[in-house]
C-alpha positions in Angstrom: -1.7 -16.1 -10.9 0.2 -13.2 -12.4 2.5 -11.1 -10.3 4.7 -8.0 -11.0 7.5 -8.3 -13.5 10.8 -9.6 -11.9 12.7 -6.4 -12.9 10.1 -4.3 -11.0 10.7 -6.3 -7.7 14.5 -5.8 -8.2 14.0 -2.1 -8.8 11.7 -1.8 -5.8 14.3 -3.5 -3.5 17.0 -1.2 -4.7 15.2 2.1 -4.1 12.6 1.4 -1.5 14.6 2.6 1.5 15.4 6.0 -0.1 12.8 6.8 -2.7 10.6 9.8 -1.8 7.3 7.9 -2.5 8.1 5.0 -0.3 9.8 6.9 2.5 7.0 9.5 2.9 4.2 6.9 2.6 5.9 4.6 5.1 6.2 7.5 7.6 2.5 8.3 7.1 1.4 4.7 7.7 3.6 4.2 10.7 2.5 7.5 12.3 -1.1 6.4 11.7 -0.4 3.0 13.2 1.2 4.6 16.3 -1.8 6.8 16.8 -4.1 3.8 17.2 -4.8 2.4 20.6 -3.0 -1.0 20.4 -1.9 -3.5 23.1 1.7 -3.7 24.3 2.0 -7.2 22.7 0.6 -5.9 19.4 0.5 -8.4 16.5 0.8 -6.8 13.1 0.3 -8.2 9.6 1.8 -6.7 6.5 -0.4 -8.3 3.8 1.5 -8.0 0.5 4.8 -6.8 1.8 6.6 -6.7 -1.5 10.4 -6.5 -0.9 9.9 -5.7 2.8 10.7 -2.0 3.1 7.6 -1.1 5.2 7.8 -4.4 7.2 11.5 -3.6 8.1 10.4 -0.3 9.6 7.2 -1.6 11.3 8.7 -4.7 13.1 10.0 -2.6 15.9 6.4 -1.8 16.9 5.5 -5.4 17.8 5.1 -9.0 16.6 5.1 -8.6 12.8 4.2 -11.2 10.2 4.8 -10.4 6.5 3.3 -12.2 3.5 3.6 -11.9 -0.2 2.5 -14.1 -3.1 5.7 -13.5 -5.2 8.5 -15.9 -4.5 11.0 -13.3 -5.7 9.6 -10.7 -3.4 9.8 -13.1 -0.5 13.4 -14.0 -1.4 14.4 -10.3 -1.5 12.5 -9.4 1.7 14.3 -12.3 3.5 17.5 -10.3 3.1 16.0 -8.0 5.7 15.7 -10.9 8.2 11.9 -10.6 8.4 9.4 -13.3 9.4 7.9 -14.1 6.1 5.1 -16.4 4.6 4.7 -16.9 0.9 0.9 -16.9 0.4 -1.9 -15.4 -1.5 -4.1 -12.7 0.0 -7.0 -14.7 -1.3 -6.2 -17.5 1.1 -4.2 -16.6 4.2 -2.7 -19.5 6.1 -3.2 -17.6 9.3 -5.3 -18.0 12.5 -8.7 -16.4 12.9 -8.9 -13.3 15.2 -5.2 -13.2 15.7 -3.9 -9.8 14.6 -4.5 -6.4 16.2 -3.7 -4.5 12.9 -3.2 -5.3 9.3 -1.6 -3.2 6.5 -2.5 -3.8 2.9 -0.6 -1.3 0.7 -1.1 -1.2 -3.1 -2.2 -4.8 -3.1 -6.0 -4.9 -3.3 -5.9 -3.5 -6.9 -3.6 -6.3 -8.1 -4.5 -8.8 -10.8 -3.8 -11.7 -8.6 -6.1 -10.5 -5.9 -9.9 -11.0 -5.6 -10.8 -7.8 -3.7 -13.9 -9.2 -1.9 -12.2 -12.4 -0.9 -9.1 -10.6 0.2 -11.0 -8.2 2.5 -12.9 -11.1 4.0 -9.6 -12.9 4.7 -8.2 -9.7 6.3 -11.3 -9.4 8.4 -11.1 -13.1 9.4 -7.5 -12.8 10.7 -8.1 -9.5 12.6 -9.3 -9.5 16.2 -12.6 -7.8 16.8 -12.1 -4.1 16.5 -8.8 -4.8 14.8 -7.4 -2.0 12.5 -7.0 -2.2 8.8 -4.7 0.2 7.0 -5.4 0.1 3.3 -3.9 2.0 0.3 -5.3 1.7 -3.3 -4.7 3.5 -6.6 -7.2 6.2 -7.4 -9.1 7.4 -10.5 -9.8 4.8 -13.2 -9.0 7.4 -15.8 -5.3 7.5 -14.7 -4.7 3.8 -15.6 -1.4 3.7 -17.6 1.4 1.5 -18.7 2.9 2.0 -15.2 -0.1 0.2 -13.7 0.1 -2.6 -16.3 3.8 -3.2 -15.5 3.3 -3.3 -11.8 0.4 -5.7 -12.1 -2.4 -3.2 -11.2 -5.7 -4.5 -12.4 -7.8 -1.5 -11.6 -7.9 1.9 -10.0 -10.7 2.8 -7.6 -13.0 5.7 -7.1 -13.4 7.0 -3.5 -17.0 5.9 -3.3 -16.2 2.5 -4.7 -13.5 1.5 -2.3 -15.2 3.0 0.8 -18.4 1.1 0.0 -16.4 -2.1 -0.7 -14.7 -1.9 2.7 -17.9 -1.3 4.6 -19.7 -4.2 2.7 -17.0 -6.6 3.8 -17.6 -6.1 7.5 -15.4 -3.0 8.4 -16.4 0.3 9.9 -14.6 3.3 8.3 -12.5 5.4 10.7 -10.8 7.6 8.2 -10.7 7.7 4.4 -8.8 10.3 2.3 -6.9 10.9 -0.8 -3.1 11.0 -0.5 -0.3 12.3 -2.8 -2.6 15.2 -3.5 0.0 18.0 -3.7 1.8 16.1 -6.5 -1.4 15.0 -8.2 -1.0 17.5 -11.1 2.4 15.9 -11.9 0.9 12.4 -11.9 -1.9 13.6 -14.2 0.5 15.3 -16.7 2.7 12.2 -16.7 -0.2 9.8 -17.4 -1.5 12.0 -20.2 2.0 12.1 -21.7 2.3 8.4 -21.5 -0.9 7.9 -23.5 0.1 10.5 -26.1 3.7 9.3 -26.4 3.8 5.6 -25.4 7.3 4.2 -24.6 8.6 1.5 -26.8 9.4 -0.7 -23.8 7.0 -0.4 -20.9 8.6 0.2 -17.5 7.2 1.5 -14.3 7.6 5.1 -13.0 9.9 3.9 -10.3 13.3 5.5 -10.6 15.5 7.1 -8.0 15.7 10.9 -8.6 18.9 12.8 -7.8 19.2 13.7 -4.1 18.0 17.3 -4.2 14.8 16.4 -6.1 14.2 13.3 -4.0 14.6 15.4 -0.8 12.2 18.1 -2.1 9.5 15.6 -3.2 9.7 13.9 0.2 9.3 17.2 2.0 6.3 18.1 -0.1 4.6 14.8 0.8 5.4 15.3 4.5 3.9 18.7 4.4 0.8 17.2 2.8 0.5 14.7 5.6 0.5 17.5 8.2 -2.0 19.5 6.1 -4.4 16.6 5.7 -4.7 16.2 9.5 -6.6 19.6 9.5 -8.8 19.2 6.4 -9.4 16.5 3.8 -7.8 17.0 0.4 -10.2 16.7 -2.6 -8.1 14.5 -4.9 -4.9 12.5 -5.1 -3.3 9.6 -6.9 -4.1 7.1 -4.1 -6.7 6.6 -1.4 -5.9 5.8 2.2 -8.4 4.0 4.4 -8.2 3.3 8.1 -11.0 0.9 9.1 -12.0 -1.2 12.0 -13.3 -4.8 12.0 -16.8 -4.8 13.4 -17.0 -6.8 16.6 
């Protein structure tokens, strides 16, 4: 099964700890996880951990297991001294009803993943009422060479992904767009990519200079606070918090 290009994993590993997109998203996810009622001996699964940046931050919260299908991703993540399993989300070598929470970030839309089977696997390994934190790419019309390079098969509509999650045995707790404040920039970039395609396709991942990186991170953190009061109508990604039906 196809995975991301090797240079993209190397790029991710180099910038994941400091890049505004990762740092702001990780804070949003961990804050959400901390807001859930979880046992003291919580068991957490990071399903599709990539090079391990989120796992590295989440492991202080409990007993963490991280998996990824890419051998290179696992090799890089092991440099963080994580507990890792190389496996496909389509067939998790994990116990039934074991985890209190599972995170699946920018994985369900990958070419190597069967979305229905993957959600069924996540439901299987979660305890009854276990929490699923899910992030997928939004708006099919935004598909670009960035998505192709990072192995994204499809982008979802809000209705499509929420219905999919419910059909696979989960109850929605929260569903909203994220990266809304920066959505116009994403949109302009995608249009420009189509009008003026690069000779060599690479992802959008690059480390901005510190002042820009700092400013973009603060914009995202402001969005997270704003979105707690009212849902934002659009964004480049969709976040879902769901609960396994008991």
